[in-house]
N, C-alpha and C positions, 0 to 999 in steps of 0.2 A: 096195707101197702103204703109205703112212704111216698112223699111228694117226689123225691128223686127217682124212685122206682117207676112211678107213673110217668114222669118226664122221659125216662130212658125208654120205656115201652112205646110211648107216643112217638118219640124220635125214630125208633126202628120201624114203626108202622108208616110214618110219614115217608121215610126213605123208600120202603117197599112200594108205597102208593106212587111216588114220583117215578120210580123205575117202570112200573106198569103203564103209567100214563105216557111216559116217553116211548115205550114199546108200541103203544097204540098209535101215537102220533107218527112214529117212524114207519109204521106199516100202512098208514092211510093211503099212500101212493098205490098200493096193490089194489085196494078197493076202487080207487079212481081209474086205474089202468083197466080193471075188469069192466067198468062202466063204459069206458071209451071203446073197448073191443066189442062189447055187446052192441053199442050203437052202430059200429062199423060192420056188424054181422060176422065178426070173426070169433073163433073159439077163445074162451077165457085163458089168459096166460097163467092165472093162479086159480086153484080149485076153490070156488066160492063157498062150498059147504065147509071145507077145512078152514078156510080163512074166517068165516063167520064163527065157527066153533071156537077157534083160538081167541078171537077178539071178545066173544061173549064170556069165555072163561076169565079173561083179564078183567073185563067189566064187573063180573060177579065178585072177583077177589077184591077189586077196588071198593065195591059196596060193602063187603064184609069188613074191610079195614076201616071204612068210615063209621060203621056201626060200632066197631071195637073202640075207636077213638072217642065216640060219644059216651060209651060205657065208662071209659077211663075218666072222662071229664066229670062224670057224675059221682065218682068215688070221693068220699071224704078221706083225705090222706091221714095216715097215722102219724103220731109224733115220731120224729127221728131221734133216736137215742144217741147221744155222743159216745164216741169210742172211749172205753176205759183204758187207763194207762197201767 
């Protein structure tokens, strides 16, 4: 794998990771809202089991991405061959 291929893969993984982290951040209000409703003795506005499963799947994928980035960092890049004319 060449250095440019490694960089390309890492950029794609970083982009996916940022998207997942953004989804987690934007969904945090649902967890907070459930906590508020629980304290008030009201039924949850969002299914806590479904919410947890979705968030855990995103976290698991983020961990996989981080592991893949570490693996890519450990690769010794191959020499890039210049294009022949």
